[in-house]
TORKOLLO-470312 format. One record per atom (N, C-alpha, C): x, y, z; residue in three letters; atom name; residue number from 1. Coordinates in Angstrom, 3 decimals. Example, Ala and Ser with C-alpha at 12.3 -4.5 7.8 and 13.67 -1.06 7.14 Angstrom:
[[13.190,-5.690,7.800],ALA,N,1]
[[12.300,-4.500,7.800],ALA,CA,1]
[[13.200,-3.300,7.800],ALA,C,1]
[[12.850,-2.250,7.080],SER,N,2]
[[13.670,-1.060,7.140],SER,CA,2]
[[12.900,0.030,7.870],SER,C,2]
This chain:
[[14.041,-14.823,18.169],MET,N,1]
[[12.851,-14.470,18.914],MET,CA,1]
[[11.971,-15.686,19.197],MET,C,1]
[[12.322,-16.823,18.656],ALA,N,2]
[[11.525,-18.034,18.877],ALA,CA,2]
[[11.941,-18.787,20.134],ALA,C,2]
[[13.013,-18.350,20.780],SER,N,3]
[[13.558,-19.101,21.907],SER,CA,3]
[[13.740,-18.214,23.130],SER,C,3]
[[13.148,-18.629,24.238],ARG,N,4]
[[13.349,-17.867,25.485],ARG,CA,4]
[[14.811,-17.890,25.909],ARG,C,4]
[[15.504,-18.973,25.648],VAL,N,5]
[[16.930,-19.064,26.008],VAL,CA,5]
[[17.724,-18.001,25.257],VAL,C,5]
[[17.466,-17.862,23.975],SER,N,6]
[[18.154,-16.855,23.171],SER,CA,6]
[[17.816,-15.442,23.649],SER,C,6]
[[16.560,-15.210,23.960],ILE,N,7]
[[16.146,-13.897,24.457],ILE,CA,7]
[[16.806,-13.613,25.800],ILE,C,7]
[[16.837,-14.607,26.677],ASP,N,8]
[[17.502,-14.422,27.976],ASP,CA,8]
[[18.972,-14.062,27.804],ASP,C,8]
[[19.663,-14.699,26.866],ASP,N,9]
[[21.073,-14.382,26.591],ASP,CA,9]
[[21.211,-12.930,26.134],ASP,C,9]
[[20.328,-12.521,25.227],PHE,N,10]
[[20.348,-11.149,24.727],PHE,CA,10]
[[20.102,-10.147,25.850],PHE,C,10]
[[19.120,-10.428,26.697],VAL,N,11]
[[18.786,-9.529,27.805],VAL,CA,11]
[[19.967,-9.393,28.766],VAL,C,11]
[[20.638,-10.495,29.043],ARG,N,12]
[[21.830,-10.415,29.923],ARG,CA,12]
[[22.887,-9.479,29.334],ARG,C,12]
[[23.105,-9.582,28.026],GLU,N,13]
[[24.087,-8.699,27.368],GLU,CA,13]
[[23.661,-7.237,27.464],GLU,C,13]
[[22.406,-6.972,27.204],ILE,N,14]
[[21.911,-5.590,27.250],ILE,CA,14]
[[22.005,-5.023,28.667],ILE,C,14]
[[21.591,-5.807,29.651],LYS,N,15]
[[21.625,-5.324,31.037],LYS,CA,15]
[[23.058,-5.122,31.539],LYS,C,15]
[[23.998,-5.844,30.990],ALA,N,16]
[[25.403,-5.662,31.374],ALA,CA,16]
[[25.967,-4.356,30.798],ALA,C,16]
[[25.379,-3.866,29.711],LYS,N,17]
[[25.902,-2.683,29.032],LYS,CA,17]
[[25.135,-1.398,29.330],LYS,C,17]
[[23.848,-1.522,29.650],PHE,N,18]
[[23.001,-0.333,29.764],PHE,CA,18]
[[22.195,-0.341,31.061],PHE,C,18]
[[21.889,0.868,31.558],ASN,N,19]
[[21.040,0.963,32.747],ASN,CA,19]
[[19.645,1.485,32.424],ASN,C,19]
[[19.416,1.838,31.154],LYS,N,20]
[[18.081,2.209,30.694],LYS,CA,20]
[[18.018,2.050,29.182],LYS,C,20]
[[16.796,1.932,28.697],ILE,N,21]
[[16.542,1.838,27.252],ILE,CA,21]
[[15.434,2.833,26.938],ILE,C,21]
[[15.674,3.707,25.978],ASN,N,22]
[[14.688,4.717,25.617],ASN,CA,22]
[[13.707,4.233,24.549],ASN,C,22]
[[14.188,3.392,23.649],ILE,N,23]
[[13.357,2.929,22.540],ILE,CA,23]
[[13.568,1.435,22.344],ILE,C,23]
[[12.457,0.715,22.191],LEU,N,24]
[[12.504,-0.699,21.846],LEU,CA,24]
[[11.618,-0.907,20.635],LEU,C,24]
[[12.162,-1.496,19.578],VAL,N,25]
[[11.398,-1.810,18.381],VAL,CA,25]
[[11.318,-3.330,18.262],VAL,C,25]
[[10.113,-3.848,18.396],ASN,N,26]
[[9.862,-5.277,18.235],ASN,CA,26]
[[9.412,-5.497,16.790],ASN,C,26]
[[10.312,-6.015,15.950],ASN,N,27]
[[10.034,-6.100,14.524],ASN,CA,27]
[[10.276,-7.482,13.931],ASN,C,27]
[[10.723,-8.447,14.695],ALA,N,28]
[[10.960,-9.775,14.137],ALA,CA,28]
[[9.625,-10.370,13.705],ALA,C,28]
[[9.646,-11.176,12.655],GLY,N,29]
[[8.389,-11.763,12.216],GLY,CA,29]
[[8.563,-12.988,11.344],GLY,C,29]
[[7.551,-13.834,11.423],VAL,N,30]
[[7.455,-15.028,10.594],VAL,CA,30]
[[6.064,-15.008,10.001],VAL,C,30]
[[5.949,-15.323,8.719],SER,N,31]
[[4.608,-15.312,8.148],SER,CA,31]
[[4.354,-16.545,7.302],SER,C,31]
[[3.125,-16.995,7.364],ALA,N,32]
[[2.576,-18.007,6.474],ALA,CA,32]
[[3.453,-19.236,6.301],ALA,C,32]
[[3.779,-19.888,7.409],LEU,N,33]
[[4.511,-21.147,7.320],LEU,CA,33]
[[3.582,-22.226,6.778],LEU,C,33]
[[4.026,-22.909,5.757],LYS,N,34]
[[3.180,-23.881,5.058],LYS,CA,34]
[[2.603,-24.937,5.994],LYS,C,34]
[[3.441,-25.466,6.862],ASP,N,35]
[[3.015,-26.517,7.777],ASP,CA,35]
[[3.164,-26.057,9.216],ASP,C,35]
[[2.400,-26.674,10.099],LEU,N,36]
[[2.522,-26.391,11.524],LEU,CA,36]
[[3.960,-26.654,11.948],LEU,C,36]
[[4.601,-25.622,12.468],THR,N,37]
[[5.995,-25.702,12.908],THR,CA,37]
[[6.058,-25.207,14.339],THR,C,37]
[[6.665,-25.998,15.212],LEU,N,38]
[[6.776,-25.627,16.614],LEU,CA,38]
[[8.214,-25.254,16.942],LEU,C,38]
[[8.387,-24.329,17.872],ASN,N,39]
[[9.738,-24.025,18.331],ASN,CA,39]
[[10.176,-25.100,19.328],ASN,C,39]
[[11.348,-24.932,19.892],SER,N,40]
[[11.887,-25.946,20.804],SER,CA,40]
[[11.059,-26.070,22.094],SER,C,40]
[[10.224,-25.083,22.361],GLU,N,41]
[[9.389,-25.092,23.562],GLU,CA,41]
[[7.964,-25.560,23.280],GLU,C,41]
[[7.696,-25.984,22.029],GLY,N,42]
[[6.384,-26.504,21.672],GLY,CA,42]
[[5.353,-25.462,21.294],GLY,C,42]
[[5.803,-24.239,21.036],ILE,N,43]
[[4.898,-23.152,20.659],ILE,CA,43]
[[4.924,-22.999,19.142],ILE,C,43]
[[3.755,-22.836,18.549],GLU,N,44]
[[3.662,-22.640,17.102],GLU,CA,44]
[[4.534,-21.448,16.709],GLU,C,44]
[[5.299,-21.594,15.641],MET,N,45]
[[6.367,-20.653,15.300],MET,CA,45]
[[5.892,-19.219,15.040],MET,C,45]
[[4.809,-19.022,14.324],ALA,N,46]
[[4.351,-17.644,14.077],ALA,CA,46]
[[3.990,-16.957,15.390],ALA,C,46]
[[3.295,-17.661,16.265],MET,N,47]
[[2.928,-17.070,17.554],MET,CA,47]
[[4.172,-16.877,18.425],MET,C,47]
[[5.090,-17.823,18.360],ALA,N,48]
[[6.323,-17.728,19.160],ALA,CA,48]
[[7.145,-16.510,18.767],ALA,C,48]
[[7.375,-16.330,17.480],VAL,N,49]
[[8.224,-15.236,17.005],VAL,CA,49]
[[7.472,-13.909,17.002],VAL,C,49]
[[6.289,-13.905,16.422],ASN,N,50]
[[5.564,-12.654,16.209],ASN,CA,50]
[[4.977,-12.053,17.484],ASN,C,50]
[[4.624,-12.898,18.435],HIS,N,51]
[[4.030,-12.344,19.651],HIS,CA,51]
[[4.794,-12.692,20.929],HIS,C,51]
[[4.889,-13.974,21.258],PHE,N,52]
[[5.473,-14.344,22.547],PHE,CA,52]
[[6.917,-13.874,22.690],PHE,C,52]
[[7.692,-13.907,21.623],GLY,N,53]
[[9.071,-13.413,21.687],GLY,CA,53]
[[9.119,-11.939,22.049],GLY,C,53]
[[8.262,-11.133,21.403],HIS,N,54]
[[8.215,-9.702,21.695],HIS,CA,54]
[[7.713,-9.440,23.113],HIS,C,54]
[[6.683,-10.177,23.498],PHE,N,55]
[[6.128,-10.035,24.845],PHE,CA,55]
[[7.189,-10.373,25.896],PHE,C,55]
[[7.868,-11.485,25.698],TYR,N,56]
[[8.879,-11.934,26.658],TYR,CA,56]
[[10.050,-10.955,26.718],TYR,C,56]
[[10.544,-10.529,25.561],LEU,N,57]
[[11.658,-9.578,25.523],LEU,CA,57]
[[11.275,-8.276,26.230],LEU,C,57]
[[10.115,-7.749,25.914],THR,N,58]
[[9.681,-6.494,26.529],THR,CA,58]
[[9.554,-6.636,28.035],THR,C,58]
[[8.982,-7.739,28.478],SER,N,59]
[[8.825,-7.923,29.929],SER,CA,59]
[[10.174,-8.096,30.620],SER,C,59]
[[11.118,-8.767,29.989],LYS,N,60]
[[12.445,-8.944,30.583],LYS,CA,60]
[[13.230,-7.627,30.630],LYS,C,60]
[[12.932,-6.717,29.709],LEU,N,61]
[[13.617,-5.425,29.662],LEU,CA,61]
[[12.843,-4.315,30.373],LEU,C,61]
[[11.682,-4.639,30.913],TRP,N,62]
[[10.799,-3.614,31.480],TRP,CA,62]
[[11.500,-2.744,32.523],TRP,C,62]
[[12.340,-3.322,33.375],ASP,N,63]
[[13.038,-2.517,34.383],ASP,CA,63]
[[13.909,-1.439,33.748],ASP,C,63]
[[14.527,-1.729,32.624],LEU,N,64]
[[15.350,-0.728,31.943],LEU,CA,64]
[[14.484,0.262,31.160],LEU,C,64]
[[13.379,-0.210,30.647],LEU,N,65]
[[12.500,0.642,29.844],LEU,CA,65]
[[11.768,1.664,30.709],LEU,C,65]
[[11.239,1.235,31.829],LYS,N,66]
[[10.376,2.114,32.622],LYS,CA,66]
[[11.124,3.267,33.278],LYS,C,66]
[[12.433,3.233,33.296],HIS,N,67]
[[13.211,4.308,33.910],HIS,CA,67]
[[13.701,5.347,32.898],HIS,C,67]
[[13.335,5.202,31.651],SER,N,68]
[[13.807,6.153,30.657],SER,CA,68]
[[12.821,7.310,30.503],SER,C,68]
[[13.346,8.434,30.064],GLU,N,69]
[[12.491,9.570,29.757],GLU,CA,69]
[[12.132,9.478,28.284],GLU,C,69]
[[10.887,9.719,27.970],GLY,N,70]
[[10.466,9.665,26.572],GLY,CA,70]
[[10.401,8.245,26.027],GLY,C,70]
[[10.079,7.307,26.867],LEU,N,71]
[[10.029,5.899,26.480],LEU,CA,71]
[[9.141,5.678,25.262],LEU,C,71]
[[9.640,4.886,24.318],ARG,N,72]
[[8.874,4.482,23.144],ARG,CA,72]
[[9.080,2.991,22.936],ARG,C,72]
[[7.974,2.271,22.814],ILE,N,73]
[[8.009,0.858,22.456],ILE,CA,73]
[[7.187,0.719,21.185],ILE,C,73]
[[7.815,0.221,20.147],ILE,N,74]
[[7.152,0.075,18.852],ILE,CA,74]
[[7.015,-1.407,18.557],ILE,C,74]
[[5.774,-1.854,18.401],ASN,N,75]
[[5.497,-3.231,18.020],ASN,CA,75]
[[4.995,-3.221,16.585],ASN,C,75]
[[5.772,-3.787,15.692],VAL,N,76]
[[5.388,-3.815,14.283],VAL,CA,76]
[[4.378,-4.938,14.083],VAL,C,76]
[[3.265,-4.595,13.473],SER,N,77]
[[2.230,-5.587,13.210],SER,CA,77]
[[1.849,-5.482,11.736],SER,C,77]
[[0.643,-5.851,11.410],SER,N,78]
[[0.163,-5.723,10.037],SER,CA,78]
[[-1.356,-5.670,10.067],SER,C,78]
[[-1.934,-5.384,8.937],ARG,N,79]
[[-3.396,-5.351,8.851],ARG,CA,79]
[[-3.988,-6.753,8.915],ARG,C,79]
[[-3.173,-7.757,8.940],ALA,N,80]
[[-3.672,-9.135,9.007],ALA,CA,80]
[[-4.488,-9.373,10.264],ALA,C,80]
[[-4.247,-8.595,11.309],HIS,N,81]
[[-5.016,-8.787,12.538],HIS,CA,81]
[[-6.501,-8.545,12.322],HIS,C,81]
[[-6.854,-7.743,11.330],ILE,N,82]
[[-8.258,-7.413,11.077],ILE,CA,82]
[[-9.029,-8.641,10.616],ILE,C,82]
[[-8.411,-9.464,9.801],SER,N,83]
[[-9.127,-10.630,9.274],SER,CA,83]
[[-9.466,-11.627,10.367],SER,C,83]
[[-8.773,-11.556,11.467],ASN,N,84]
[[-9.005,-12.490,12.563],ASN,CA,84]
[[-9.657,-11.816,13.757],ASN,C,84]
[[-9.886,-10.540,13.660],ARG,N,85]
[[-10.307,-9.784,14.830],ARG,CA,85]
[[-11.753,-10.042,15.244],ARG,C,85]
[[-12.659,-9.899,14.314],MET,N,86]
[[-14.069,-10.034,14.677],MET,CA,86]
[[-14.787,-10.929,13.674],MET,C,86]
[[-15.695,-11.687,14.182],SER,N,87]
[[-16.623,-12.442,13.344],SER,CA,87]
[[-18.009,-12.164,13.881],SER,C,87]
[[-19.021,-12.710,13.279],SER,N,88]
[[-20.377,-12.469,13.767],SER,CA,88]
[[-20.557,-13.000,15.186],SER,C,88]
[[-19.690,-13.936,15.580],ALA,N,89]
[[-19.770,-14.505,16.927],ALA,CA,89]
[[-18.912,-13.747,17.934],ALA,C,89]
[[-18.217,-12.716,17.502],GLY,N,90]
[[-17.351,-11.956,18.396],GLY,CA,90]
[[-15.888,-12.177,18.058],GLY,C,90]
[[-15.018,-12.001,19.030],VAL,N,91]
[[-13.581,-12.123,18.802],VAL,CA,91]
[[-13.240,-13.548,18.371],VAL,C,91]
[[-12.479,-13.658,17.313],ASN,N,92]
[[-12.105,-14.954,16.761],ASN,CA,92]
[[-10.704,-15.323,17.231],ASN,C,92]
[[-10.591,-15.635,18.502],PHE,N,93]
[[-9.302,-16.010,19.086],PHE,CA,93]
[[-9.541,-17.300,19.842],PHE,C,93]
[[-9.163,-18.412,19.261],ASP,N,94]
[[-9.464,-19.724,19.826],ASP,CA,94]
[[-8.425,-20.103,20.878],ASP,C,94]
[[-8.728,-19.822,22.144],PHE,N,95]
[[-7.775,-20.117,23.210],PHE,CA,95]
[[-7.628,-21.609,23.460],PHE,C,95]
[[-8.598,-22.395,23.011],ASP,N,96]
[[-8.488,-23.852,23.148],ASP,CA,96]
[[-7.545,-24.451,22.118],ASP,C,96]
[[-7.270,-23.694,21.062],ASP,N,97]
[[-6.369,-24.170,20.009],ASP,CA,97]
[[-5.504,-23.008,19.524],ASP,C,97]
[[-4.870,-22.330,20.463],LEU,N,98]
[[-4.090,-21.127,20.162],LEU,CA,98]
[[-3.014,-21.360,19.111],LEU,C,98]
[[-2.460,-22.562,19.070],TYR,N,99]
[[-1.364,-22.844,18.139],TYR,CA,99]
[[-1.822,-23.535,16.865],TYR,C,99]
[[-3.121,-23.711,16.689],GLY,N,100]
[[-3.628,-24.286,15.454],GLY,CA,100]
[[-3.342,-25.761,15.283],GLY,C,100]
[[-3.121,-26.464,16.364],ARG,N,101]
[[-2.794,-27.891,16.257],ARG,CA,101]
[[-3.964,-28.715,15.731],ARG,C,101]
[[-5.188,-28.323,16.087],LYS,N,102]
[[-6.368,-29.077,15.637],LYS,CA,102]
[[-6.667,-28.804,14.173],LYS,C,102]
[[-6.479,-27.566,13.777],ASP,N,103]
[[-6.874,-27.153,12.423],ASP,CA,103]
[[-5.919,-26.061,11.937],ASP,C,103]
[[-4.691,-26.445,11.622],TYR,N,104]
[[-3.684,-25.452,11.227],TYR,CA,104]
[[-4.014,-24.854,9.868],TYR,C,104]
[[-3.990,-23.551,9.824],GLU,N,105]
[[-4.128,-22.817,8.569],GLU,CA,105]
[[-3.173,-21.640,8.674],GLU,C,105]
[[-2.229,-21.549,7.751],LYS,N,106]
[[-1.105,-20.620,7.891],LYS,CA,106]
[[-1.520,-19.156,8.057],LYS,C,106]
[[-2.456,-18.677,7.276],PHE,N,107]
[[-2.809,-17.269,7.400],PHE,CA,107]
[[-3.575,-17.007,8.685],PHE,C,107]
[[-4.411,-17.944,9.122],ARG,N,108]
[[-5.133,-17.765,10.385],ARG,CA,108]
[[-4.145,-17.657,11.548],ARG,C,108]
[[-3.121,-18.501,11.543],GLN,N,109]
[[-2.124,-18.439,12.622],GLN,CA,109]
[[-1.363,-17.119,12.591],GLN,C,109]
[[-0.984,-16.682,11.395],TYR,N,110]
[[-0.311,-15.395,11.262],TYR,CA,110]
[[-1.226,-14.276,11.779],TYR,C,110]
[[-2.507,-14.320,11.395],SER,N,111]
[[-3.474,-13.303,11.832],SER,CA,111]
[[-3.622,-13.295,13.345],SER,C,111]
[[-3.672,-14.459,13.946],ARG,N,112]
[[-3.780,-14.537,15.405],ARG,CA,112]
[[-2.568,-13.902,16.067],ARG,C,112]
[[-1.397,-14.165,15.529],SER,N,113]
[[-0.187,-13.582,16.125],SER,CA,113]
[[-0.206,-12.064,16.007],SER,C,113]
[[-0.734,-11.556,14.908],LYS,N,114]
[[-0.796,-10.108,14.714],LYS,CA,114]
[[-1.890,-9.476,15.578],LYS,C,114]
[[-2.977,-10.187,15.789],LEU,N,115]
[[-3.994,-9.706,16.724],LEU,CA,115]
[[-3.404,-9.646,18.132],LEU,C,115]
[[-2.634,-10.651,18.499],ALA,N,116]
[[-1.971,-10.645,19.812],ALA,CA,116]
[[-1.039,-9.436,19.922],ALA,C,116]
[[-0.332,-9.072,18.834],ASN,N,117]
[[0.517,-7.874,18.836],ASN,CA,117]
[[-0.283,-6.621,19.148],ASN,C,117]
[[-1.424,-6.501,18.498],VAL,N,118]
[[-2.250,-5.304,18.679],VAL,CA,118]
[[-2.771,-5.222,20.112],VAL,C,118]
[[-3.243,-6.324,20.637],LEU,N,119]
[[-3.747,-6.330,22.013],LEU,CA,119]
[[-2.624,-6.019,23.008],LEU,C,119]
[[-1.468,-6.583,22.788],PHE,N,120]
[[-0.299,-6.321,23.629],PHE,CA,120]
[[0.080,-4.841,23.562],PHE,C,120]
[[0.060,-4.274,22.374],THR,N,121]
[[0.418,-2.872,22.187],THR,CA,121]
[[-0.558,-1.951,22.913],THR,C,121]
[[-1.837,-2.293,22.865],GLN,N,122]
[[-2.824,-1.481,23.578],GLN,CA,122]
[[-2.559,-1.491,25.086],GLN,C,122]
[[-2.255,-2.641,25.625],GLU,N,123]
[[-1.947,-2.736,27.062],GLU,CA,123]
[[-0.663,-1.972,27.386],GLU,C,123]
[[0.349,-2.124,26.540],LEU,N,124]
[[1.612,-1.400,26.770],LEU,CA,124]
[[1.392,0.108,26.750],LEU,C,124]
[[0.572,0.572,25.830],ALA,N,125]
[[0.309,2.016,25.738],ALA,CA,125]
[[-0.252,2.549,27.048],ALA,C,125]
[[-1.157,1.797,27.663],GLU,N,126]
[[-1.712,2.218,28.943],GLU,CA,126]
[[-0.639,2.230,30.038],GLU,C,126]
[[0.194,1.222,30.060],ARG,N,127]
[[1.250,1.160,31.094],ARG,CA,127]
[[2.289,2.261,30.902],ARG,C,127]
[[2.674,2.500,29.659],VAL,N,128]
[[3.663,3.551,29.386],VAL,CA,128]
[[3.084,4.921,29.735],VAL,C,128]
[[1.810,5.136,29.446],ALA,N,129]
[[1.183,6.424,29.754],ALA,CA,129]
[[1.205,6.711,31.263],ALA,C,129]
[[1.122,5.679,32.074],LYS,N,130]
[[1.130,5.861,33.530],LYS,CA,130]
[[2.507,6.292,34.048],LYS,C,130]
[[3.563,5.826,33.404],ILE,N,131]
[[4.906,6.169,33.876],ILE,CA,131]
[[5.536,7.305,33.077],ILE,C,131]
[[4.948,7.619,31.941],ASN,N,132]
[[5.536,8.604,31.037],ASN,CA,132]
[[4.426,9.460,30.435],ASN,C,132]
[[3.742,10.266,31.281],PRO,N,133]
[[2.574,11.027,30.796],PRO,CA,133]
[[2.916,12.104,29.785],PRO,C,133]
């Protein structure tokens, strides 16, 4: 889930075998890497695996997902998103340092990736409701 190339290979295999997908479970995860670790594309590993991989996979499979009856997309997250969700200043999501390069802290990065999961899931719920009331 850390590599778009790997996800693209997987999507090609799935699309060659199936014309629809009824259920997608996004459950891959990385937590609390001691040091800042980047994937081959330069994305911090927790964010790459925990969020961007799921986002990319879901978007690449969307054509197969949206045509199913009873569509379900499950994004596994954790309560860690709460610790990063709100501060007295509002949402604690540093878009200027999304990957923690300036100030890497393992749990903060994990929390950010889980907050991204929750936000993504909320948007997906709205989109799925429109096609699958």
